[in-house]
C-alpha positions in Angstrom: 3.2 -3.2 29.8 5.5 -0.2 29.3 9.2 -0.8 28.8 11.5 -0.3 31.8 13.8 2.7 31.7 16.8 0.5 30.9 15.0 -1.4 28.1 13.8 1.9 26.6 17.4 3.3 26.7 18.6 0.1 24.9 15.9 0.4 22.2 16.7 4.0 21.6 20.5 3.4 21.4 20.0 0.6 18.9 17.6 2.8 16.8 20.2 5.6 16.7 23.0 3.3 15.8 21.0 1.7 13.0 20.2 5.1 11.6 23.9 6.1 11.7 24.7 2.9 9.8 22.1 3.5 7.2 22.2 7.3 6.8 25.8 8.0 7.7 26.9 10.8 10.1 24.1 12.8 11.6 23.6 15.7 14.0 21.7 15.4 17.2 18.9 17.4 15.6 18.7 15.0 12.7 18.6 12.1 15.1 15.8 13.8 16.9 13.9 14.2 13.6 14.5 10.7 12.4 13.8 8.9 15.7 10.9 11.1 16.9 12.6 11.2 20.3 12.7 14.3 22.5 15.7 16.5 22.5 16.8 15.5 26.1 16.4 11.8 25.2 18.6 12.2 22.1 21.2 14.2 24.2 21.3 11.3 26.7 21.8 8.6 24.1 24.5 10.6 22.3 26.3 10.9 25.6 25.9 7.2 26.4 27.1 6.0 23.0 30.0 8.4 23.0 31.1 7.2 26.4 30.9 3.6 25.2 33.2 4.4 22.3 30.6 3.6 19.7 30.1 7.0 18.2 32.3 10.1 18.0 32.2 13.7 16.6 33.3 13.5 13.0 32.6 17.0 11.9 30.3 20.1 12.1 27.3 21.3 10.3 25.5 24.6 10.0 28.1 26.8 8.6 25.4 28.7 6.6 23.4 29.6 9.6 23.8 31.9 12.6 25.0 30.6 15.9 27.3 27.7 16.8 27.8 24.9 14.4 26.1 21.6 15.2 28.3 18.6 15.9 28.0 15.7 13.5 28.2 12.2 15.0 29.2 9.0 13.3 29.9 5.4 14.2 33.5 4.8 15.3 34.4 2.7 12.3 37.7 1.3 13.7 36.0 0.0 16.8 36.1 -3.4 15.2 37.5 -5.0 12.0 35.8 -7.7 10.0 37.0 -10.2 7.4 35.1 -11.8 4.6 36.2 -14.9 2.7 34.9 -16.3 -0.6 36.2 -19.9 -0.7 36.0 -21.4 -4.2 37.2 -24.7 -5.7 39.9 -22.9 -7.5 41.0 -20.3 -4.9 40.0 -17.9 -2.2 39.3 -14.2 -2.0 39.6 -12.1 1.2 38.4 -8.6 2.2 38.9 -6.8 5.4 36.6 -3.9 6.4 35.8 -1.7 9.3 32.6 -1.8 11.5 30.5 0.2 9.0 31.5 -2.2 6.2 34.0 0.0 4.4 36.5 -2.3 2.6 40.1 -1.4 3.7 42.0 -4.2 1.8 41.2 -7.0 -0.6 43.1 -9.7 -2.3 42.7 -13.2 -3.8 44.9 -16.2 -4.6 44.4 -19.2 -6.8 44.8 -22.6 -5.2 45.4 -25.5 -7.6 43.6 -28.8 -7.4 47.0 -30.5 -7.2 48.0 -28.7 -4.0 47.7 -30.8 -0.8 45.3 -30.0 2.0 47.9 -28.7 4.4 49.7 -26.3 1.9 46.3 -25.1 0.6 45.1 -24.2 4.1 48.3 -22.5 4.9 48.2 -20.4 1.8 44.6 -19.3 2.5 45.4 -18.5 6.1 48.5 -16.6 5.1 46.4 -14.6 2.7 44.0 -13.6 5.5 46.9 -12.5 7.7 48.4 -10.5 4.8 45.2 -8.7 4.1 44.6 -7.9 7.8 48.1 -6.4 7.9 47.4 -4.3 4.7 44.2 -3.0 6.3 46.2 -1.9 9.4 43.9 -3.9 11.6 45.2 -5.0 15.0 42.8 -8.0 15.2 39.6 -9.3 13.7 36.3 -9.2 15.6 34.2 -11.2 13.1 35.0 -13.4 10.1 32.3 -14.4 7.6 33.1 -17.2 5.2 31.2 -18.2 2.1 31.8 -21.7 0.7 30.1 -24.2 -1.6 28.4 -27.2 0.0 26.0 -27.9 2.8 26.0 -26.1 6.1 24.7 -28.1 9.1 21.9 -25.9 10.5 22.5 -27.2 14.0 26.2 -26.8 14.3 26.8 -24.2 11.6 29.7 -26.3 10.3 30.5 -27.1 6.7 29.5 -30.7 6.0 31.8 -33.1 4.4 31.2 -33.5 0.7 33.1 -35.8 -1.7 32.8 -33.3 -4.5 34.6 -30.5 -2.8 38.3 -30.0 -1.8 39.2 -31.3 1.6 41.0 -28.0 2.4 37.6 -26.1 2.6 36.5 -27.7 5.8 40.0 -27.6 7.3 40.3 -23.9 6.5 37.4 -23.1 8.8 39.0 -25.0 11.7 42.4 -23.4 11.0 41.0 -19.9 11.1 39.3 -20.6 14.4 42.6 -21.9 15.8 44.7 -18.9 14.4 42.1 -16.3 15.3 40.8 -17.4 18.7 39.3 -14.0 19.6 37.4 -13.7 16.3 33.8 -15.0 15.8 34.1 -17.2 12.8 31.0 -18.4 10.9 30.4 -20.1 7.5 27.5 -19.9 5.2 26.7 -21.5 1.8 28.1 -19.2 -1.0 24.8 -19.0 -2.9 22.9 -18.0 0.2 25.4 -15.2 0.8 25.1 -14.1 -2.8 21.3 -13.9 -2.5 21.6 -11.7 0.7 24.0 -9.4 -1.2 21.6 -9.1 -4.1 18.7 -8.5 -1.7 20.6 -5.7 0.2 22.7 -4.1 -2.5 21.9 -5.7 -5.8 19.2 -6.3 -8.4 16.7 -7.9 -5.9 16.6 -5.0 -3.5 13.0 -4.3 -4.4 11.9 -8.0 -3.9 10.8 -9.7 -0.7 10.5 -13.0 -2.6 12.9 -14.3 -5.2 15.3 -17.1 -6.1 18.9 -16.7 -7.1 20.2 -19.2 -9.6 24.0 -19.4 -9.1 26.0 -20.1 -12.3 29.7 -20.5 -11.5 32.0 -23.5 -11.1 28.9 -25.4 -10.1 25.2 -24.5 -9.7 23.1 -23.6 -6.8 20.0 -21.8 -5.8 19.1 -19.6 -2.9 15.5 -19.1 -1.8 14.3 -15.8 -0.2 10.6 -15.9 0.8 8.9 -13.0 2.4 12.2 -11.3 3.0 13.8 -14.2 4.8 16.4 -16.7 3.5 15.2 -20.2 3.7 17.7 -23.0 4.4 15.5 -26.0 4.9 15.5 -28.8 7.5 19.0 -30.0 6.7 20.4 -26.7 5.3 20.1 -28.0 1.7 17.5 -25.7 0.2 18.6 -24.8 -3.3 20.9 -27.7 -4.0 19.6 -27.6 -7.5 22.7 -29.3 -8.9 21.2 -32.6 -7.8 17.9 -32.0 -9.6 17.3 -34.9 -12.0 16.9 -33.5 -15.5 16.2 -35.0 -19.0 18.9 -35.6 -21.4 21.8 -36.5 -19.1 23.6 -39.9 -19.2 22.6 -40.9 -15.6 20.9 -39.8 -12.5 22.7 -37.9 -9.7 23.6 -39.8 -6.5 23.6 -38.7 -2.9 27.3 -38.0 -3.1 27.7 -36.8 -6.7 25.6 -34.3 -8.7 26.9 -35.5 -12.0 23.8 -36.4 -14.1 21.7 -33.7 -12.5 21.2 -30.0 -13.4 24.9 -29.6 -12.6 25.7 -31.5 -15.8 23.8 -29.0 -17.9 24.8 -25.7 -16.3 28.1 -25.9 -14.4 31.0 -24.0 -15.9 32.6 -27.0 -17.5 29.3 -27.9 -19.2 29.0 -24.4 -20.5 32.5 -24.4 -22.0 31.8 -27.8 -23.7 28.4 -26.5 -25.0 30.1 -23.4 -26.5 32.8 -25.5 -28.2 30.1 -27.7 -29.9 28.6 -24.6 -31.3 31.8 -23.2 -32.5 32.0 -20.4 -29.9 35.5 -20.2 -28.5 37.1 -18.3 -25.8 39.0 -15.1 -26.6 42.8 -15.6 -26.9 44.3 -16.1 -23.5 41.0 -16.9 -21.9 41.1 -20.7 -22.4 40.2 -22.9 -19.3 43.8 -24.1 -19.1 45.0 -20.5 -18.8 42.3 -18.8 -16.6 40.3 -21.6 -15.0 37.0 -23.1 -16.0 34.8 -20.4 -14.4 36.5 -17.5 -16.1 36.6 -19.5 -19.3 32.8 -20.2 -19.1 32.1 -16.5 -18.4 34.4 -15.6 -21.3 32.6 -17.7 -23.9 29.2 -16.5 -22.8 30.4 -12.9 -22.9 31.9 -13.5 -26.4 28.6 -15.0 -27.6 26.6 -12.1 -26.3 28.9 -9.7 -28.1 28.7 -11.6 -31.4 24.9 -11.7 -31.1 24.8 -8.0 -30.5 27.0 -7.2 -33.5 24.9 -9.5 -35.7 21.6 -8.1 -34.6 20.3 -11.5 -33.6 19.4 -10.9 -30.1 16.6 -12.2 -27.9 14.2 -9.8 -29.6 14.9 -11.5 -32.9 14.2 -14.9 -31.3 10.8 -13.7 -30.0 10.0 -12.3 -33.4 11.0 -15.4 -35.2 8.9 -17.6 -32.8 5.9 -15.3 -32.4 3.7 -17.5 -34.4 4.6 -20.5 -32.3 3.9 -19.2 -28.8 2.2 -22.4 -27.6 5.0 -24.7 -28.6 7.4 -26.0 -26.0 10.9 -24.5 -25.7 13.2 -25.6 -28.4 16.8 -26.6 -28.4 19.3 -25.4 -30.9 18.1 -28.3 -33.1 14.5 -27.2 -32.9 13.5 -30.4 -31.1 11.4 -30.4 -27.9 13.4 -29.6 -24.9 12.6 -32.9 -23.2 14.2 -34.8 -26.0 17.3 -32.8 -26.8 18.4 -30.7 -23.9 21.3 -33.0 -23.0 22.4 -33.4 -26.6 21.9 -30.0 -28.1 24.2 -30.7 -31.0 24.2 -28.0 -33.7 23.0 -28.9 -37.1 23.0 -27.0 -40.4 20.1 -24.6 -41.0 17.8 -25.5 -43.8 14.8 -24.1 -45.5 13.2 -21.2 -43.7 15.7 -21.6 -40.8 18.5 -20.3 -43.0 16.6 -17.0 -43.5 16.3 -16.3 -39.8 19.1 -14.2 -38.4 19.1 -16.2 -35.2 19.7 -19.5 -36.9 22.5 -18.1 -39.0 24.6 -17.0 -36.0 26.4 -19.8 -34.1 26.7 -17.6 -31.0 22.9 -17.2 -30.9 22.5 -20.9 -31.3 24.8 -21.4 -28.3 22.9 -18.9 -26.2 19.6 -20.5 -27.1 20.9 -24.0 -26.2 22.2 -22.6 -22.9 18.9 -20.9 -22.2 17.1 -24.2 -22.9 19.3 -25.8 -20.2 18.8 -23.1 -17.7 15.0 -23.1 -18.3 14.8 -26.7 -17.0 16.1 -25.6 -13.6 14.2 -22.3 -13.5 10.9 -23.9 -14.5 11.3 -26.5 -11.7 11.9 -23.7 -9.1 9.0 -21.7 -10.4 6.6 -24.6 -10.3 7.3 -25.3 -6.7 7.9 -21.8 -5.2 6.3 -19.3 -7.6 8.9 -16.7 -6.6 7.9 -14.1 -9.3 11.6 -13.3 -9.8 14.6 -15.3 -10.6 18.1 -13.8 -10.6 20.8 -15.3 -12.8 23.8 -14.9 -10.6 27.5 -15.8 -10.6 30.1 -15.1 -13.2 28.3 -16.9 -16.0 25.0 -15.2 -15.1 26.6 -11.8 -15.2 28.4 -12.6 -18.5 25.0 -13.5 -20.1 23.5 -10.2 -19.1 20.1 -9.2 -20.4 20.6 -11.2 -23.6 20.6 -14.5 -21.8 18.1 -13.5 -19.2 15.6 -12.5 -21.9 16.0 -15.9 -23.6 15.4 -17.8 -20.3 12.4 -15.6 -19.5 10.9 -16.2 -23.0 11.1 -20.0 -22.4 9.7 -19.8 -18.9 6.7 -17.7 -20.1 5.8 -20.6 -22.4 6.4 -23.3 -19.9 4.4 -22.1 -16.9 1.3 -19.9 -16.3 3.1 -18.3 -13.3 4.5 -14.8 -14.2 8.2 -14.8 -13.6 10.7 -12.1 -14.2 14.3 -13.2 -15.0 16.9 -10.7 -14.0 20.7 -10.5 -14.3 22.9 -10.1 -11.3 24.5 -6.7 -10.8 27.1 -8.1 -8.4 28.3 -11.1 -10.4 30.9 -13.3 -8.7 31.6 -10.6 -6.1 28.2 -11.2 -4.5 29.6 -14.0 -2.3 32.3 -11.8 -0.8 29.8 -8.9 -0.4 27.3 -11.2 1.3 30.0 -12.6 3.7 31.0 -9.0 4.6 27.4 -8.0 5.2 26.8 -11.0 7.5 30.0 -10.3 9.4 29.1 -6.7 9.8 25.6 -7.6 11.1 27.0 -10.0 13.6 29.6 -7.6 14.9 27.1 -4.8 15.2 24.6 -7.1 16.9 27.1 -7.8 19.6 28.7 -4.4 19.9 25.4 -2.6 19.8 23.7 -4.9 22.3 22.2 -3.4 25.4 23.9 -3.7 28.7 27.4 -3.1 29.8 29.8 -2.5 26.9 33.5 -3.1 26.9 35.6 0.0 27.0 37.3 0.8 23.7 41.0 -0.1 23.7 
């Protein structure tokens, strides 16, 4: 059954607007070429979208040819303003953008753990209002929030969690109260990071992949066949609760201590580095910059030291090439299942002392960290076979290709399923970017919808 004239017009309008979003400003002739529509149809949709205040003339093209210049049309970017929030245990970051996603203002503030719920919420809301003012935005159309924890798939609300600050849940309600005209939504931070990596990052060529988030805590986001998978209760990817060998206890329903979190969270990374004699650079201690930046700092320092010593992952593969069938090793050369939770360094002896890798404490630390990460990655690979795992977050970015290669080497020996391990290109900023993308999509979905559109104010 052919579409009705009104439905056809709506489809054509949406197609043109999507092209203007993806390609930037275009002439009517370029719209005709890209859409395959007739010249009269393109002229009609340009007139409709202009009258609705969604597009406007932003310039002219054709200065090099004879005849009148062609008008160039673009989306009216200030038709709506969006805000994105990255809510962390240690603070909050805010960005305000226009309808096409161009960031107009951005700022972050730390929020200490000793601050009460009320003052913490007020500080975060005040930051949003300040950034909105800096962006010269009259009001917000859509607000996207990324936060750690479980999101109820039915209500879309952040579920209560004993391991997270109480001000996180209160902040969402406070923003809804202070911004009654805005559409406020919240999504798990790791899911948003995965969406950003899929759109603008290292996974843009993958329809199926898993993002392993390495920040204050740990998390995983699952993208299968191009779609983000949240699970029946919204908990897909809560890998911090994964029981692992070598920890003192099992995780509980309310506490991920004893799970993968105990091996790979920022605090565990800092402790592991200290046991291997890898310290943070001066001024980058946890007490000075927070545990996440400290963890990223020690990993970055180790990567630098390994590079300077020439004991990179390539040296590891060369040293182990004759032992390809053995299980992954910890820094103590014991099977991973026996020592991953202990990974205490021990002096090199015999042939070990001649290996560049074993002589470099930083390389030992990176190997021990890779052993730990391989436990989580191997579990994901065995169940999902994603073909690609992205090491995300601040710690994943700090590890770079050096850490990713070490993890991939271990996974290749632990599973028959081919798996590429990549490093994030967006780092900790992926959450804010993902929140902005979802806010933009939601705003455009509403404003570009067919039917009667509100007149631009």
